[in-house]
C-alpha positions in Angstrom: 247.4 81.4 47.2 248.6 85.0 47.1 252.3 85.9 47.3 253.1 82.2 48.2 252.0 83.0 51.7 248.3 83.8 52.1 245.8 81.1 51.5 242.5 82.7 50.4 239.8 80.9 52.4 236.5 82.7 52.1 235.5 85.5 49.7 233.5 87.9 51.8 232.8 90.7 49.4 233.4 91.4 45.8 232.9 94.6 43.9 234.5 95.6 40.6 238.2 94.8 40.8 238.0 94.8 44.6 238.0 91.5 46.6 237.8 91.1 50.4 238.9 87.7 51.7 239.3 85.9 54.9 242.8 84.4 54.4 245.2 82.2 56.3 248.8 83.3 56.9 250.8 80.1 56.2 254.0 81.5 57.7 252.6 82.7 61.1 249.6 80.3 61.1 246.9 82.8 61.8 243.8 84.1 60.1 244.0 87.6 58.5 241.7 89.9 56.6 242.9 90.7 53.1 241.9 93.5 50.6 243.1 93.2 47.1 242.6 95.3 44.0 243.8 95.1 40.4 247.2 96.8 40.0 245.6 99.0 37.3 242.8 100.2 39.6 243.1 104.0 40.3 242.6 103.3 44.0 245.4 100.8 44.3 248.1 103.3 45.0 245.9 105.3 47.3 245.1 102.1 49.3 248.8 101.3 49.7 249.7 104.8 50.8 246.9 104.7 53.4 248.1 101.4 54.7 251.6 102.8 55.2 250.2 105.7 57.1 248.0 103.5 59.3 251.0 101.3 60.2 252.7 104.3 61.9 250.0 104.4 64.6 250.3 101.9 67.5 247.4 101.3 69.8 245.9 98.1 71.2 242.4 99.2 70.1 243.3 99.4 66.4 243.1 96.5 64.0 246.6 96.8 62.7 247.9 96.7 59.1 250.2 93.6 58.9 251.4 93.7 55.3 251.0 95.6 52.1 252.5 94.9 48.7 251.8 94.8 44.9 252.9 92.8 41.9 252.2 93.1 38.2 248.6 92.1 38.6 247.4 92.7 42.2 247.8 95.2 45.0 246.8 94.0 48.4 246.7 95.1 52.1 246.6 92.6 55.0 244.8 93.4 58.3 244.7 91.8 61.7 241.6 89.6 62.0 239.1 90.5 64.7 235.5 89.9 65.6 232.8 91.8 67.5 229.5 93.6 67.3 229.6 97.0 65.6 227.9 100.0 67.2 225.2 100.3 64.5 224.1 96.7 65.2 224.3 97.2 68.9 222.0 100.2 68.9 219.6 98.6 66.5 219.4 95.6 68.8 219.4 97.3 72.2 218.2 100.9 71.4 220.0 104.0 72.7 222.5 103.2 75.4 222.6 104.4 79.0 224.5 107.8 79.2 227.5 106.5 81.2 228.0 103.5 79.0 227.8 105.7 75.8 230.2 108.2 77.3 232.7 105.4 78.2 232.6 103.9 74.7 233.3 107.3 73.1 236.1 108.1 75.6 237.8 104.8 74.6 237.4 105.7 70.9 238.8 109.2 71.4 241.7 107.8 73.6 242.6 105.5 70.6 242.7 108.6 68.4 245.1 110.6 70.6 248.4 109.0 69.5 247.3 109.2 65.9 246.3 112.8 66.1 249.6 113.7 67.7 251.2 112.5 64.5 248.6 114.4 62.4 247.1 111.1 61.2 243.3 110.9 61.0 241.0 107.8 60.7 239.1 109.5 57.9 235.8 107.6 58.3 234.9 107.2 62.0 231.3 105.8 61.7 229.2 103.4 63.9 230.0 100.7 61.4 233.7 101.0 62.0 233.7 100.7 65.9 233.3 97.3 67.4 232.9 95.8 70.9 234.6 92.5 71.1 233.8 89.4 73.2 235.7 90.8 76.2 233.9 94.1 76.1 236.8 96.1 74.7 236.6 98.7 71.9 238.2 98.0 68.5 238.6 100.5 65.6 238.7 99.2 62.1 239.5 100.7 58.7 242.1 103.2 60.0 243.0 105.4 57.0 242.4 102.5 54.6 238.6 102.6 54.7 238.5 106.2 53.5 241.1 105.4 50.8 239.0 102.4 49.5 236.1 104.8 49.0 238.2 107.2 47.1 238.1 109.9 49.8 241.0 112.2 50.5 243.1 111.8 53.7 241.0 112.7 56.7 241.3 115.7 58.9 242.0 115.5 62.6 239.1 118.0 63.3 236.7 115.8 61.4 237.7 112.8 63.5 236.8 114.7 66.7 233.5 115.8 65.2 232.7 112.2 64.2 233.7 111.0 67.7 231.2 113.3 69.3 228.7 112.3 66.6 229.2 108.7 67.9 228.2 109.9 71.4 225.1 111.6 69.8 224.3 108.3 68.0 224.6 106.1 71.1 222.3 108.5 73.0 219.7 109.0 70.3 220.1 106.4 67.6 220.6 109.2 65.0 223.8 110.1 63.1 225.1 113.7 62.8 228.7 113.2 61.8 230.8 114.4 58.9 231.4 110.9 57.5 228.6 109.1 55.6 226.8 106.3 57.4 223.8 104.0 56.8 222.3 105.0 60.1 219.2 107.4 60.2 220.4 111.0 60.0 219.7 113.3 62.9 217.1 116.0 62.5 217.8 119.7 62.1 216.0 122.8 63.2 214.4 125.1 60.6 216.5 128.2 60.5 219.4 130.1 58.9 222.1 127.6 59.6 220.0 124.4 60.1 221.6 123.4 63.4 221.3 119.8 64.6 218.7 119.2 67.4 220.3 118.8 70.8 220.2 115.3 72.2 217.8 116.4 75.0 215.4 117.6 72.3 215.4 114.1 70.8 215.4 111.9 73.9 214.5 112.7 77.5 216.8 111.9 80.4 220.1 112.8 78.8 222.5 114.5 81.3 223.2 118.2 80.6 227.0 117.7 80.4 226.7 115.2 77.5 224.0 117.4 75.8 226.3 120.4 76.0 229.3 118.5 74.6 227.3 117.4 71.5 225.8 120.8 71.0 229.2 122.6 71.3 231.0 120.4 68.8 228.2 119.6 66.3 226.8 123.1 66.3 229.9 125.3 66.7 228.3 128.4 65.2 224.9 128.1 66.8 226.0 126.5 70.1 224.6 127.9 73.4 226.0 131.0 74.9 229.5 130.8 76.6 229.1 129.3 80.0 226.6 126.7 79.0 229.0 123.9 78.1 232.3 125.6 77.5 234.2 122.3 77.6 237.6 121.6 76.0 236.3 119.0 73.6 237.7 120.2 70.3 240.7 117.8 70.5 240.7 114.1 71.1 242.7 114.5 74.3 240.3 117.1 75.6 237.3 114.9 74.8 238.9 112.0 76.6 239.5 114.0 79.8 236.0 115.5 79.8 234.2 112.2 79.3 236.4 110.3 81.8 235.6 113.0 84.4 231.9 112.4 83.8 232.2 108.5 83.7 234.3 108.0 86.8 235.2 104.4 87.5 234.4 102.5 84.3 234.8 99.0 85.8 231.1 98.2 85.7 230.8 99.5 82.1 233.1 96.9 80.4 230.3 94.6 79.2 231.1 91.7 76.9 228.7 91.6 73.9 227.5 88.3 72.4 229.5 87.6 69.3 227.6 88.5 66.1 226.7 91.1 63.7 230.0 92.3 62.1 233.4 90.9 62.0 236.2 93.3 62.8 238.1 93.3 59.6 235.0 92.5 57.7 233.6 96.0 58.2 236.3 97.5 56.0 235.1 99.2 52.8 235.3 98.0 49.3 235.9 100.7 46.6 233.0 103.1 45.9 231.1 100.5 43.9 228.8 99.5 46.8 226.9 101.2 49.6 228.5 101.2 53.0 227.6 98.1 55.0 226.7 95.8 52.0 229.3 93.2 52.9 228.6 93.1 56.5 226.0 90.3 56.4 228.2 88.1 54.4 231.1 88.8 56.7 229.0 87.9 59.6 228.2 84.5 58.3 231.8 83.6 57.9 233.7 81.7 60.5 236.5 83.7 62.1 238.1 80.3 63.0 237.6 77.0 61.2 235.5 75.5 64.0 233.6 78.6 65.2 230.0 79.5 64.0 229.0 83.2 63.7 225.3 84.3 64.1 223.8 86.5 61.5 222.7 89.1 64.0 223.7 89.8 67.6 221.6 87.8 70.1 221.2 89.7 73.3 218.7 87.8 75.5 216.7 89.8 77.9 217.2 89.4 81.6 214.8 86.6 82.7 212.2 87.5 85.2 212.2 85.4 88.4 208.4 84.8 88.1 208.4 84.2 84.4 208.0 80.7 83.1 210.2 79.8 80.1 209.1 77.4 77.4 210.8 74.0 77.8 213.4 73.1 75.2 212.2 71.0 72.3 212.5 67.4 72.8 213.6 64.8 70.3 211.7 61.5 70.6 214.2 59.5 68.6 217.5 60.0 66.8 215.6 59.6 63.5 213.5 62.7 64.3 216.5 65.0 65.0 216.6 68.0 62.6 219.1 67.8 59.8 221.4 70.5 58.6 219.1 71.2 55.7 216.1 71.7 57.9 217.7 73.9 60.6 218.6 77.6 60.0 222.3 78.2 59.1 224.4 80.0 61.7 221.4 80.9 63.8 222.0 80.0 67.5 219.1 78.4 69.5 217.1 80.7 71.6 218.1 81.0 75.3 216.3 78.4 77.5 215.4 79.4 81.0 214.8 76.8 83.7 211.1 76.7 84.7 210.3 78.2 88.0 208.4 75.9 90.3 205.5 77.6 92.2 204.6 75.8 95.5 201.1 74.7 95.8 198.8 77.0 97.8 200.9 80.0 97.4 199.1 83.3 96.8 198.8 84.3 93.2 198.7 88.1 93.7 202.1 89.8 93.8 201.7 93.5 94.8 203.7 95.8 92.6 205.0 97.7 95.7 206.6 94.5 97.2 210.2 95.1 98.0 210.0 98.8 98.3 211.9 100.4 101.2 210.0 102.0 104.2 212.1 104.7 105.9 211.5 105.4 109.6 212.9 108.9 110.3 212.3 108.7 114.0 214.0 105.3 114.6 216.6 105.9 111.8 215.8 102.5 110.4 214.8 101.0 107.0 212.3 98.1 106.6 211.0 96.5 103.4 207.4 96.2 102.2 206.6 92.5 101.8 203.9 91.0 99.7 200.7 89.7 101.3 200.8 86.2 102.7 197.0 85.9 102.2 194.6 87.7 99.8 193.0 90.8 101.3 189.5 90.3 102.7 186.7 91.5 100.4 184.9 94.7 101.3 181.6 94.6 103.1 178.4 94.2 101.1 176.8 97.3 100.0 173.5 98.1 101.8 170.7 99.6 99.8 169.4 102.9 101.4 165.7 102.9 102.3 163.4 104.1 99.6 162.2 107.7 100.2 159.1 109.0 98.5 159.5 112.0 96.2 156.4 113.7 97.6 154.9 113.7 101.1 151.9 111.3 101.5 148.5 112.8 101.2 146.4 112.9 104.4 143.4 110.6 104.7 140.9 113.4 104.8 141.9 114.5 101.3 143.0 118.0 102.3 146.4 119.6 101.6 149.6 118.2 103.2 150.5 120.2 106.2 153.9 120.6 108.0 153.7 119.4 111.6 154.6 121.7 114.3 157.8 121.2 116.3 157.5 118.5 118.9 154.4 117.0 117.2 154.4 113.3 116.8 154.7 111.9 113.3 151.5 111.0 111.5 150.4 107.4 112.0 150.5 106.5 108.3 153.2 103.9 108.5 155.0 105.6 105.6 158.2 107.6 105.6 157.5 111.2 106.6 160.4 113.6 105.8 159.4 116.1 108.5 158.9 113.6 111.3 160.0 115.0 114.7 159.7 113.7 118.2 160.8 116.9 120.0 162.7 120.1 119.7 166.0 119.8 117.8 165.7 116.0 117.2 164.3 113.8 114.5 165.3 114.2 110.8 167.4 117.3 111.5 165.2 119.5 109.4 164.3 122.6 111.5 160.8 123.8 110.5 160.4 127.4 109.5 157.9 129.3 111.6 156.3 132.5 110.6 156.0 135.2 113.2 154.3 138.5 112.2 156.3 140.3 115.0 159.6 139.5 113.4 159.1 142.3 110.8 159.5 145.0 113.5 162.6 143.5 115.1 165.8 145.3 114.2 169.0 143.4 113.2 171.5 143.5 116.1 174.5 145.9 115.6 173.0 147.8 112.7 172.9 151.0 114.7 176.6 150.9 115.4 177.4 150.8 111.6 175.2 153.8 111.1 176.9 155.7 113.9 180.4 154.9 112.5 179.4 156.1 109.0 178.1 159.4 110.3 181.3 160.0 112.3 183.5 159.3 109.2 181.5 161.7 107.1 181.8 164.4 109.7 185.6 163.9 109.9 186.0 164.2 106.1 183.9 167.3 106.1 186.0 169.0 108.7 189.2 168.0 106.9 187.9 169.5 103.6 187.1 172.8 105.4 190.6 173.0 106.9 192.3 172.3 103.6 190.2 174.9 101.8 190.9 177.5 104.5 194.7 176.9 104.3 194.8 177.1 100.6 192.8 180.3 100.7 195.5 181.9 102.9 198.2 181.0 100.4 199.6 178.2 102.6 200.0 174.5 102.2 197.0 172.2 102.8 198.3 171.5 106.3 198.9 175.3 107.1 202.7 175.4 106.7 204.5 178.3 105.0 205.2 177.5 101.4 208.9 177.2 100.5 210.4 178.8 97.4 210.6 176.5 94.5 214.0 175.1 94.2 215.4 173.3 91.2 215.5 169.6 91.4 218.6 168.4 93.2 218.4 164.9 92.0 221.7 164.1 90.3 221.3 163.7 86.5 223.5 161.4 84.6 225.9 163.4 82.6 226.0 162.7 79.0 228.3 159.8 78.2 231.4 161.0 76.2 231.6 160.0 72.6 233.8 156.9 72.1 237.2 157.7 70.5 239.1 155.3 68.2 241.9 153.3 69.9 245.2 153.7 68.2 248.2 151.4 68.0 246.3 148.3 66.9 247.9 145.3 65.3 246.3 142.4 63.5 247.1 138.8 62.6 245.2 136.1 60.6 243.1 133.6 62.6 242.3 130.2 61.1 242.3 127.6 63.9 240.3 125.1 61.9 242.7 124.7 58.9 245.6 122.2 58.7 248.3 124.8 58.6 246.6 127.4 60.8 247.3 130.4 58.5 245.1 132.5 56.2 247.1 135.1 54.1 249.1 136.3 57.1 251.1 138.9 55.1 248.1 141.1 54.4 246.5 141.0 57.9 248.1 144.4 59.0 246.3 146.1 56.1 243.0 145.7 58.1 244.1 148.3 60.7 246.4 150.6 58.7 243.7 153.3 58.5 243.4 153.1 54.7 240.1 151.5 53.5 241.7 151.1 50.0 243.9 148.3 51.3 242.4 145.1 52.6 243.0 141.6 54.0 241.2 138.8 52.2 240.5 135.2 52.9 241.1 132.3 50.6 238.6 131.5 47.9 236.3 128.7 49.0 234.2 126.5 46.7 231.5 126.2 49.4 230.0 128.6 51.9 231.2 128.3 55.5 229.2 125.9 57.5 227.9 123.6 58.7 226.2 123.0 56.3 227.3 123.0 53.5 231.0 123.6 54.2 233.0 122.0 56.9 234.9 125.0 58.2 232.7 127.2 60.5 234.7 130.4 60.2 237.9 132.4 59.7 239.0 135.9 60.7 241.5 138.2 62.4 242.8 138.8 65.9 243.1 142.5 66.8 245.7 143.2 69.5 244.8 146.4 71.5 248.3 146.5 73.0 247.0 146.1 76.6 243.7 145.3 78.3 241.4 148.1 77.2 237.7 148.9 77.6 235.7 149.6 74.4 232.1 150.1 73.4 232.0 150.2 69.6 233.5 148.3 66.7 233.2 149.6 63.1 233.9 147.2 60.3 234.4 148.0 56.6 234.4 145.0 54.1 234.7 144.6 50.4 231.6 142.6 49.4 228.3 142.0 51.1 226.6 140.4 52.8 229.3 139.2 55.3 228.2 137.6 58.6 230.6 138.5 61.5 230.8 137.7 65.2 233.0 139.4 67.8 234.8 137.7 70.7 237.0 139.2 73.4 239.8 137.6 75.4 242.6 138.6 77.8 245.0 136.0 76.3 246.0 135.4 72.7 243.3 133.0 71.5 244.0 129.8 69.7 240.3 128.7 69.1 236.9 130.3 69.2 235.5 127.7 71.6 235.4 129.1 75.2 235.7 132.8 74.1 233.1 135.4 75.2 231.0 136.6 72.3 230.1 140.3 72.6 228.3 141.0 69.4 227.3 139.8 65.9 225.8 141.2 62.7 225.8 141.3 58.9 227.4 144.0 56.8 225.1 146.2 54.6 226.7 148.2 51.8 230.1 146.9 53.0 229.9 148.5 56.4 228.8 147.3 59.9 228.8 149.5 63.0 228.2 147.6 66.2 227.6 149.4 69.5 227.9 147.0 72.5 225.1 146.9 75.1 227.8 146.8 77.8 231.4 147.9 77.6 233.7 145.0 76.8 237.2 144.7 78.3 240.2 142.7 77.0 243.4 142.9 75.0 242.4 140.7 72.1 239.4 141.2 69.8 238.5 138.3 67.4 236.7 139.4 64.2 235.2 136.0 63.2 233.7 135.7 59.7 231.0 133.1 59.6 229.5 133.7 56.1 231.3 135.0 53.1 229.9 137.0 50.1 229.8 135.2 46.7 232.6 135.9 44.2 231.6 134.5 40.9 230.7 130.9 41.7 232.9 130.8 44.8 233.0 132.6 48.2 235.6 135.0 49.6 235.7 137.7 52.3 237.7 140.9 52.5 238.2 143.2 55.5 239.3 146.7 54.5 239.3 148.4 58.0 238.6 147.6 61.6 238.1 150.5 64.0 237.7 149.9 67.8 236.4 152.8 69.9 236.2 153.3 73.6 
């Protein structure tokens, strides 16, 4: 008994000082999930703080924190008890899901995150193991805030929750995990390249709709995502992800599919402190009864849809009560296989079932639809094959022993009784072979029409000769080939493109820091005006980062400045001076003050060499705001930091 209230029923997982129990609340008479740690454990205070934070979020899809307390010896957190099948077990049993069903599941997960993100509270470890589908087909989230705390992780970020939610969509479509949080599922594959971008879902599995493919690519590969216009969806917040997926799913009534109970208990999928790999306790939790009289299977049992023509095995029969299997002989907590009723086949019915039976037949003229039915009788066998008559390879030799001669047309066939390939009973009849006759007079007969070709050729040669004489005569008189008076040579009147004026620097620029992916949204704002003050000796610098911008290896994909041109201006060149190389930079343009890089039009990119980068645009860009977005920072000691000394925009 704990705290004179919670009766500890089953120990589900044990690791170090951590214990995970199925307990019974003696006050409210209900089952609960209970995590407890030694009061001296370093994670005890972090677990309690996470439980308090989780209790501030209210949503029907969250397994709630019901109680949290500590005494001199134990610190514990009580969760709502729930049961269901986790997404990792569901995909392992069924394989990748249908696109609409996967989109609906992720939209429900993201919708549950919306109220939490509005309070700046993040789940912290949104993985397939922490998302369940219960017996009614509804989505349940477990381990909110507490799961990350039990693993010793810092409080999660809202942006990481959104990335992991889209990674859930990637996982349900491909069976591969590409999220920020760690998971036991197979990792997604990356392309070989500078940034090692994740493969798009359509590169892993065929048949995925383009809209879902673009959403995954846009969020999981923010730096290397496709060009603007190919998937510029508002999916960088939980609310935007919900709206985009709900628009794709439409009416979700047919997608709420109850899943057979098994696999992972809801509260049982919560983590135990760092001393075990994620998912170690799930099997033991699965074999524990959520209610005293219920039996949980070890793995989800999802029977396939029975075929109407398939014959199922009859259920095992027991000849006497003495022969019934005992508890020691039967598997523990394993449900019996589904038994299908045998299908009776009437005697004399045809055995063949054409694969095309039941296909529609469309009649365009009558505007009607009929259905192809299977044969009532087997098709008749084809007629027997008749052997062709044997034909000799060589003509038979004559009886007189002389050479074989070809009969003349109309001559009767020789009376040999054998097959004669040149037999003929008259002109144009017989075997169809027309004998070749040699006529010595044919050599002198001229081919019909040949004289006309000769006459035409002579006329053409004569015309060409006359034309050549006329041209030579006109040129000899100083005229054109056709005899016209030559005109004075005039300079070409074709308009020539005047030289484009040299671009001039735009004055009156202002600058502000731009860090939409941080928690506070600022990055040294006081020194941002130094980047456009005309003095390369002064500079704006970023914070110092332990890791390079990513992904991978860092989590933040970029940071930079927003240059305000004062009004909508057209420009063709951007000159950048930095302190430290190499620095990777991308340029984006916008008519409105930007709040994120997603959805902006990228107009150029490059890498500084010797601390300078001059970018001439292929086409003039137009807008009021220019975003200078740093995507890779130069090393400073063992860390990374970028500095922009001057930005010059010319047009």
